[in-house]
RODO-2510 file (C-alpha; in nm, 4 decimals, decimal comma):
residues 289
     n   res          X          Y          Z
     1     m    -3,4117     7,3073     3,0495
     2     n    -3,6266     7,0321     2,9063
     3     g    -3,5881     7,1842     2,5618
     4     s    -3,2098     7,1746     2,5809
     5     l    -3,2150     6,8107     2,7025
     6     n    -3,4400     6,7145     2,4143
     7     t    -3,2042     6,8878     2,1753
     8     v    -2,9047     6,7000     2,3164
     9     s    -3,0924     6,3692     2,3047
    10     r    -3,1908     6,4249     1,9441
    11     g    -2,8318     6,5139     1,8622
    12     m    -2,6985     6,1977     2,0240
    13     i    -2,9527     5,9871     1,8431
    14     g    -2,8526     6,1524     1,5178
    15     w    -2,4854     6,0872     1,5823
    16     a    -2,5614     5,7239     1,6721
    17     i    -2,7587     5,6770     1,3505
    18     a    -2,4764     5,8370     1,1531
    19     a    -2,2190     5,6130     1,3215
    20     v    -2,4211     5,3006     1,2509
    21     t    -2,4716     5,4118     0,8899
    22     l    -2,0985     5,4746     0,8568
    23     v    -2,0119     5,1327     1,0027
    24     v    -2,2571     4,9617     0,7659
    25     a    -2,1197     5,1559     0,4709
    26     v    -1,7581     5,0794     0,5612
    27     s    -1,8327     4,7109     0,6200
    28     s    -2,0120     4,6897     0,2864
    29     i    -1,7153     4,8477     0,1089
    30     f    -1,4165     4,7028     0,2925
    31     a    -1,3366     4,3524     0,4157
    32     v    -1,0359     4,1898     0,5781
    33     v    -0,9056     3,8726     0,4137
    34     p    -0,7287     3,6353     0,6597
    35     e    -0,4272     3,4287     0,5613
    36     t    -0,6293     3,1061     0,5669
    37     q    -0,9055     3,2228     0,3297
    38     q    -0,9410     3,3108    -0,0368
    39     a    -1,1853     3,5914    -0,1122
    40     l    -1,3889     3,5491    -0,4312
    41     i    -1,5719     3,8641    -0,5375
    42     v    -1,9079     3,7864    -0,6959
    43     r    -2,0788     4,0712    -0,8859
    44     v    -2,4484     4,0146    -0,9452
    45     g    -2,4014     3,6370    -0,9401
    46     q    -2,0886     3,6357    -1,1579
    47     p    -1,7383     3,5718    -1,0113
    48     v    -1,5039     3,8519    -1,1178
    49     r    -1,1797     3,8401    -0,9146
    50     v    -0,9958     3,6641    -0,6336
    51     y    -0,7934     3,8016    -0,3448
    52     n    -0,5314     3,5977    -0,1589
    53     a    -0,5483     3,3190    -0,4173
    54     y    -0,3404     3,0072    -0,3513
    55     r     0,0096     3,0023    -0,4980
    56     s     0,2566     2,7219    -0,4477
    57     n     0,5686     2,7985    -0,2432
    58     e     0,4329     3,1340    -0,1233
    59     e     0,5737     3,2780     0,1980
    60     f     0,3523     3,3384     0,4973
    61     g     0,2923     3,7141     0,5348
    62     r     0,3630     3,7823     0,1667
    63     t     0,0249     3,6752     0,0297
    64     g    -0,2769     3,8750    -0,0822
    65     a    -0,4345     3,8728     0,2642
    66     g    -0,5374     4,2052     0,4182
    67     l    -0,7842     4,4875     0,3525
    68     i    -0,9825     4,4788     0,0252
    69     a    -1,2533     4,6964    -0,1258
    70     r    -1,5706     4,6121    -0,3158
    71     i    -1,8691     4,7854    -0,4654
    72     p    -2,1400     4,7892    -0,1957
    73     f    -2,4695     4,6137    -0,2669
    74     f    -2,3388     4,4889    -0,6050
    75     e    -2,0455     4,2758    -0,5025
    76     n    -2,0427     4,0004    -0,2398
    77     v    -1,7510     3,8108    -0,0896
    78     v    -1,7488     3,4291    -0,1027
    79     w    -1,4951     3,2864     0,1390
    80     i    -1,3045     2,9781     0,0202
    81     d    -1,0705     2,7907     0,2516
    82     k    -0,7056     2,8089     0,1517
    83     r    -0,5951     2,5268     0,3817
    84     v    -0,5751     2,1545     0,3079
    85     l    -0,9178     1,9918     0,3355
    86     d    -1,0114     1,6254     0,3497
    87     f    -1,2981     1,3849     0,2983
    88     d    -1,3538     1,0238     0,3996
    89     m    -1,4699     0,7490     0,1695
    90     q    -1,7427     0,5188     0,2883
    91     r    -1,6277     0,1629     0,3518
    92     q    -1,6005    -0,0290     0,0257
    93     s    -1,5944    -0,4020    -0,0494
    94     v    -1,3136    -0,4840    -0,2927
    95     l    -1,2359    -0,8217    -0,4520
    96     s    -0,8616    -0,8803    -0,5020
    97     t    -0,7086    -1,0970    -0,7726
    98     d    -0,6639    -1,3851    -0,5270
    99     q    -1,0418    -1,3834    -0,4682
   100     l    -1,0267    -1,2217    -0,1236
   101     r    -1,3054    -0,9785    -0,0384
   102     l    -1,1603    -0,6824     0,1516
   103     e    -1,3301    -0,4126     0,3563
   104     v    -1,1440    -0,0902     0,2762
   105     d    -1,1562     0,2553     0,4388
   106     a    -0,9714     0,5465     0,2776
   107     f    -0,9516     0,9243     0,2789
   108     a    -0,8106     1,1990     0,0573
   109     r    -0,6693     1,5456     0,1248
   110     y    -0,7230     1,8253    -0,1247
   111     r    -0,6820     2,1990    -0,1679
   112     i    -0,8767     2,4552    -0,3721
   113     i    -0,6272     2,6114    -0,6156
   114     d    -0,8719     2,7721    -0,8626
   115     p    -1,1571     2,9433    -0,6719
   116     l    -1,3245     3,0716    -0,9905
   117     r    -1,3542     2,7233    -1,1416
   118     m    -1,4590     2,5765    -0,8083
   119     y    -1,7386     2,8330    -0,7675
   120     i    -1,8679     2,7766    -1,1211
   121     t    -1,8583     2,3962    -1,1159
   122     a    -1,9313     2,3100    -0,7505
   123     g    -2,0230     2,6240    -0,5555
   124     s    -1,8504     2,5273    -0,2285
   125     e    -1,5680     2,3158    -0,0870
   126     r    -1,8185     2,0725     0,0651
   127     r    -1,9660     1,9940    -0,2753
   128     v    -1,6175     1,9341    -0,4151
   129     g    -1,5612     1,6672    -0,1498
   130     e    -1,9018     1,5130    -0,2217
   131     a    -1,8212     1,4995    -0,5954
   132     l    -1,4791     1,3414    -0,5438
   133     r    -1,5867     1,0814    -0,2855
   134     p    -1,7416     0,8327    -0,5355
   135     i    -1,4458     0,8829    -0,7713
   136     l    -1,2113     0,7801    -0,4909
   137     g    -1,4171     0,4650    -0,4278
   138     s    -1,4192     0,3742    -0,7965
   139     s    -1,0443     0,4310    -0,8349
   140     l    -0,9763     0,2266    -0,5240
   141     r    -1,1796    -0,0688    -0,6498
   142     n    -1,0096    -0,0580    -0,9901
   143     e    -0,6572    -0,0491    -0,8487
   144     l    -0,7019    -0,3079    -0,5750
   145     g    -0,8941    -0,5339    -0,8108
   146     k    -0,5770    -0,5680    -1,0204
   147     r    -0,3586    -0,6881    -0,7324
   148     p    -0,3488    -0,9629    -0,4680
   149     f    -0,4088    -0,8919    -0,1023
   150     a    -0,0349    -0,9234    -0,0280
   151     a     0,0318    -0,6116    -0,2389
   152     l    -0,1193    -0,3989     0,0376
   153     l     0,1435    -0,5331     0,2784
   154     s     0,4407    -0,4637     0,0514
   155     p     0,6146    -0,1561    -0,0953
   156     e     0,3794    -0,1931    -0,3919
   157     r     0,1158    -0,0223    -0,1773
   158     g     0,2882     0,3134    -0,2419
   159     q     0,2482     0,2682    -0,6169
   160     v    -0,1190     0,1811    -0,5661
   161     m    -0,1708     0,5083    -0,3770
   162     n     0,0103     0,7081    -0,6464
   163     n    -0,2091     0,5606    -0,9199
   164     i    -0,5261     0,6395    -0,7259
   165     q    -0,4083     0,9943    -0,6558
   166     a    -0,3249     1,0563    -1,0224
   167     r    -0,6672     0,9349    -1,1361
   168     l    -0,8452     1,1374    -0,8684
   169     n    -0,6377     1,4468    -0,9465
   170     h    -0,7527     1,4339    -1,3080
   171     v    -1,1144     1,4687    -1,1947
   172     a    -1,0353     1,7186    -0,9172
   173     a    -0,8852     1,9600    -1,1705
   174     q    -1,2332     2,0017    -1,3194
   175     y    -1,3470     2,1441    -0,9846
   176     g    -1,0466     2,3738    -0,9363
   177     a    -0,8963     2,1426    -0,6738
   178     e    -0,5697     1,9570    -0,6296
   179     i    -0,5338     1,6214    -0,4533
   180     v    -0,2555     1,6446    -0,1969
   181     d    -0,2614     1,2900    -0,0622
   182     v    -0,4594     0,9650    -0,0659
   183     r    -0,4321     0,7077     0,2102
   184     i    -0,5920     0,3743     0,3026
   185     k    -0,6844     0,3751     0,6697
   186     r    -0,7542     0,0040     0,6869
   187     a    -0,7966    -0,2931     0,4546
   188     d    -0,9269    -0,5967     0,6420
   189     l    -1,0902    -0,9226     0,5596
   190     p    -1,4564    -0,9313     0,6659
   191     d    -1,5331    -1,0834     1,0054
   192     g    -1,7037    -1,4207     1,0518
   193     t    -1,7256    -1,7056     0,8040
   194     p    -1,5718    -1,5166     0,5083
   195     l    -1,2638    -1,4451     0,7167
   196     e    -1,2231    -1,8116     0,8169
   197     s    -1,2760    -1,9189     0,4560
   198     a    -1,0121    -1,6742     0,3393
   199     f    -0,7652    -1,7999     0,5972
   200     q    -0,8374    -2,1591     0,4968
   201     r    -0,7784    -2,0777     0,1281
   202     m    -0,4528    -1,9046     0,2155
   203     r    -0,3434    -2,1993     0,4318
   204     t    -0,4299    -2,4486     0,1562
   205     a    -0,2413    -2,2446    -0,1025
   206     r     0,0690    -2,2286     0,1185
   207     e     0,0528    -2,6043     0,1881
   208     q     0,0279    -2,6774    -0,1840
   209     e     0,3240    -2,4518    -0,2471
   210     a     0,5229    -2,6278     0,0265
   211     r     0,4416    -2,9709    -0,1206
   212     s     0,5473    -2,8508    -0,4638
   213     i     0,8778    -2,7196    -0,3296
   214     l     0,9400    -3,0438    -0,1372
   215     a     0,8673    -3,2566    -0,4448
   216     e     1,0998    -3,0438    -0,6557
   217     g     1,3697    -3,0791    -0,3878
   218     r     1,3347    -3,4574    -0,3840
   219     k     1,3530    -3,4661    -0,7619
   220     q     1,6719    -3,2622    -0,7651
   221     a     1,8179    -3,4817    -0,4870
   222     q     1,7493    -3,7972    -0,6899
   223     i     1,9100    -3,6417    -0,9963
   224     v     2,2203    -3,5390    -0,8011
   225     t     2,2442    -3,8822    -0,6338
   226     a     2,2096    -4,0641    -0,9644
   227     e     2,4741    -3,8469    -1,1263
   228     a     2,7080    -3,9024    -0,8297
   229     d     2,6520    -4,2804    -0,8368
   230     a     2,7163    -4,2876    -1,2100
   231     q     3,0345    -4,0866    -1,1657
   232     a     3,1491    -4,3103    -0,8792
   233     a     3,0755    -4,6238    -1,0826
   234     g     3,2811    -4,4807    -1,3672
   235     v     3,5709    -4,4080    -1,1335
   236     y     3,5512    -4,7599    -0,9833
   237     a     3,5366    -4,9221    -1,3252
   238     a     3,8336    -4,7242    -1,4478
   239     s     4,0325    -4,8090    -1,1348
   240     f     3,9446    -5,1791    -1,1224
   241     g     4,0127    -5,2185    -1,4924
   242     k     4,3746    -5,1196    -1,4344
   243     d     4,4325    -5,3935    -1,1709
   244     p     4,1988    -5,7003    -1,1765
   245     n     4,3695    -5,8496    -0,8718
   246     f     4,2945    -5,5422    -0,6657
   247     y     3,9328    -5,5576    -0,7793
   248     d     3,9122    -5,9194    -0,6641
   249     f     4,0666    -5,8246    -0,3279
   250     y     3,8280    -5,5300    -0,2836
   251     r     3,5196    -5,7408    -0,3558
   252     a     3,6408    -6,0105    -0,1131
   253     m     3,6858    -5,7528     0,1645
   254     q     3,3318    -5,6251     0,1101
   255     s     3,2009    -5,9818     0,1317
   256     y     3,3963    -6,0490     0,4524
   257     r     3,2574    -5,7352     0,6130
   258     a     2,8993    -5,8355     0,5367
   259     t     2,9511    -6,2030     0,6311
   260     f     3,1427    -6,1639     0,9551
   261     g     2,9260    -5,8772     1,0830
   262     t     3,2001    -5,6155     1,1035
   263     d     3,0059    -5,3492     0,9168
   264     g     2,7995    -5,2468     1,2197
   265     q     2,4877    -5,4363     1,1213
   266     e     2,5376    -5,6910     1,4032
   267     a     2,7081    -5,6748     1,7399
   268     p     3,0649    -5,8176     1,7437
   269     g     3,0809    -6,1860     1,8412
   270     t     2,7237    -6,2725     1,7461
   271     s     2,8213    -6,4597     1,4243
   272     t     2,9814    -6,8066     1,4316
   273     m     3,1273    -6,9801     1,1231
   274     i     3,3363    -7,2990     1,0923
   275     l     3,5361    -7,3224     0,7682
   276     s     3,8430    -7,5103     0,6536
   277     p     4,1560    -7,2985     0,6142
   278     d     4,1807    -7,4284     0,2601
   279     n     3,8318    -7,2997     0,1753
   280     e     3,8315    -7,0979    -0,1437
   281     y     3,6252    -6,8302     0,0254
   282     l     3,9164    -6,7502     0,2559
   283     r     4,1812    -6,7394    -0,0138
   284     q     4,2536    -6,3708     0,0511
   285     f     4,3764    -6,4640     0,4033
   286     r     4,6397    -6,6932     0,2564
   287     g     4,8031    -6,4130     0,0598
   288     k     4,9384    -6,4339    -0,2931
   289     p     5,0851    -6,7739    -0,3979
***
């Protein structure tokens, strides 16, 4: 009885060892590639082929994902993310063209599109992000250093982002990556005294601009007034030259208005004058002889 039990036990142990060996062998030969990963086969340290590589406009479910085979003990699988990745740039101090020092935070999104090149040049997605982070900071400083602070608050900001993305994409291609998007999270003036100084400079600049506009407006008003007065004087001269008697009458009426206080400068009845009816000054009241 004991002998038969020992035989059964040894048989079960043998089957268990065989099952484990089979599982290890199968797992070393076959692997399942998910939709979100690219499988790079590395043979004795050298990358040889890629499964489920990224292709633009590919349909979900029609990719290279699924069961793959490899040579056990000679080929390893390096998993590379197929999804969009991102990295943040450390806060940078940027000096704009209007001499404002800005504190800028930005980030970039990228995707590995050439796993072979990425493995050779960087080794992993994390190292790609580390290599591109200083390039993003340098590109950001160069672009923002060419523009005033107001450019970040206008549609010109989109062009700034496109220029940075193009420059960063040129470097990313060396690592088998593609820059999908670049965005500025925040661009603020530094807190404290620098901020107050910046606001004061901006206020002074706007006040100077306002004074310049006001002075130009006054200048144009004086020019228009002078031209109008000259035109009116010409019209008066032409009219009075045609009828000297009318000119004499018109000038007398203006004098009466100023003398007798009927032009609104004094209240009615506050002026008193005693003149002879034959006074030459009142000749216009006597009518034509």
